[in-house]
C-alpha positions in Angstrom: 17.3 29.4 17.9 18.7 32.2 15.4 21.6 31.7 18.2 22.2 28.1 18.3 22.4 28.7 14.3 25.0 31.1 14.4 26.9 29.1 17.0 26.4 26.0 15.1 25.4 25.7 11.6 28.7 26.0 10.0 30.3 22.7 12.0 26.7 21.3 11.6 27.1 21.7 7.8 30.7 20.4 7.5 29.7 17.4 9.7 26.5 16.5 7.5 28.4 17.1 4.3 31.0 14.3 5.6 28.3 12.0 6.9 26.3 11.9 3.0 29.8 11.3 1.7 29.8 14.9 0.3 25.7 14.9 -1.2 25.0 18.6 -0.5 21.5 18.4 -1.0 21.1 15.3 1.4 23.8 17.4 3.7 21.1 20.3 3.2 17.9 18.0 4.4 20.1 16.4 7.5 21.2 20.2 8.8 17.6 21.2 8.3 16.2 17.9 9.9 18.6 18.3 12.8 17.7 22.2 13.5 13.9 21.6 13.0 14.4 18.9 15.8 16.4 21.5 18.1 13.6 24.0 17.5 11.1 21.1 18.8 13.2 20.0 21.4 13.6 23.6 23.4 15.3 22.2 26.3 18.6 22.3 24.1 18.4 25.6 23.7 19.1 26.2 27.1 22.2 24.1 27.4 25.8 25.1 27.0 27.5 25.6 23.9 29.5 22.1 24.2 26.6 19.9 25.0 24.3 21.6 22.5 26.8 20.9 19.9 27.1 17.3 21.0 23.4 16.8 20.9 22.8 18.7 17.4 25.7 16.3 15.7 24.2 13.2 17.4 20.4 13.9 16.1 22.2 14.4 12.4 24.3 11.6 12.8 21.0 9.4 13.7 19.5 11.0 10.9 21.9 10.3 8.1 21.9 6.4 9.5 18.2 6.5 9.4 18.4 8.0 5.6 20.7 5.6 4.3 18.8 2.4 5.9 15.7 4.0 4.3 17.4 4.2 1.1 18.8 0.6 1.7 15.0 -0.8 2.3 13.8 1.0 -0.6 16.4 1.6 -3.1 15.2 4.0 -6.2 15.5 2.3 -9.6 16.8 5.1 -12.3 16.2 4.0 -15.8 16.2 6.0 -19.1 12.7 5.4 -20.0 9.3 5.1 -17.9 8.1 1.3 -17.4 5.6 -0.1 -20.1 2.0 0.7 -19.1 -0.1 -2.7 -18.9 -2.8 -2.7 -22.1 -5.6 -4.4 -20.8 -7.3 -5.9 -23.8 -9.9 -8.0 -22.3 -8.4 -11.5 -23.0 -8.2 -12.5 -18.7 -11.5 -10.9 -18.5 -13.2 -13.1 -21.1 -11.0 -16.2 -20.0 -12.7 -16.1 -16.2 -16.0 -15.5 -17.7 -15.5 -18.6 -19.6 -14.4 -20.4 -16.8 -17.1 -19.1 -14.6 -19.7 -20.1 -17.3 -18.5 -23.5 -17.7 -18.4 -24.1 -13.9 -22.1 -22.6 -13.4 -23.0 -25.5 -16.3 -22.1 -28.3 -13.4 -24.3 -26.9 -10.8 -27.5 -28.0 -10.5 -30.8 -25.8 -12.1 -31.4 -24.5 -8.9 -28.2 -23.4 -7.7 -27.5 -21.9 -11.6 -30.8 -19.9 -12.0 -30.2 -17.9 -8.4 -26.9 -17.0 -9.3 -28.0 -15.7 -13.0 -30.8 -14.1 -11.3 -29.1 -12.5 -8.5 -25.5 -11.9 -9.4 -25.7 -11.8 -13.3 -29.2 -10.1 -13.9 -28.7 -8.0 -10.7 -32.2 -8.9 -9.0 -32.5 -8.2 -5.3 -33.2 -11.3 -3.1 -36.9 -10.1 -3.3 -37.3 -9.8 -6.9 -35.4 -13.4 -7.3 -37.7 -14.6 -4.9 -41.2 -13.3 -6.6 -39.7 -14.6 -9.7 -38.8 -18.0 -8.8 -42.2 -18.3 -6.6 -40.3 -19.2 -3.1 -39.8 -17.4 0.3 -36.5 -14.9 0.2 -35.2 -17.1 2.8 -34.9 -19.8 0.0 -33.1 -17.4 -2.2 -30.9 -16.8 0.5 -29.9 -20.2 1.6 -29.7 -21.3 -2.6 -27.6 -18.6 -3.2 -25.3 -19.6 0.1 -25.2 -23.3 -1.3 -24.9 -22.4 -4.7 -21.8 -20.3 -4.1 -20.1 -22.7 -2.2 -20.5 -25.5 -4.8 -19.8 -22.8 -7.8 -16.2 -22.3 -5.4 -15.6 -26.1 -5.1 -16.1 -26.8 -9.0 -13.2 -24.0 -9.6 -11.1 -25.3 -7.2 -11.7 -28.5 -8.7 -10.3 -26.9 -12.0 -7.5 -25.1 -10.4 -8.9 -21.4 -10.9 -9.0 -20.9 -7.1 -7.6 -22.5 -4.2 
């Protein structure tokens, strides 16, 4: 590996500098990645001088092209100031709560009470069944249909899709 470096590093550096339009940092990265790939590919070390150099130049060119494509796909935005952080004042959550409360008012009493018990008060299915005096399966069924009805009411109001 040292012999490969000694023989080709200067030419590879010059070529990488040309590929990166004079950007020394990017050229160093290209050379380093190229030599790392050569180290991982032991067969390159066994080649004659000309073919090893050709392989190194080809790899360097491909690395530079891949870096350029990646930069084009995800351009870096440089600004003088960091972006503002979003301030959450609870308004959106309050509006959502208000919309859900209004929609709950349009459900039947049975659907409304099972949702209030299970979702807003945190009762388990078993506890809700005991509290309402019905079977656990009834609670599960009512919850299923109550959620469907709630979704329909919210869709009608344009809140969800």
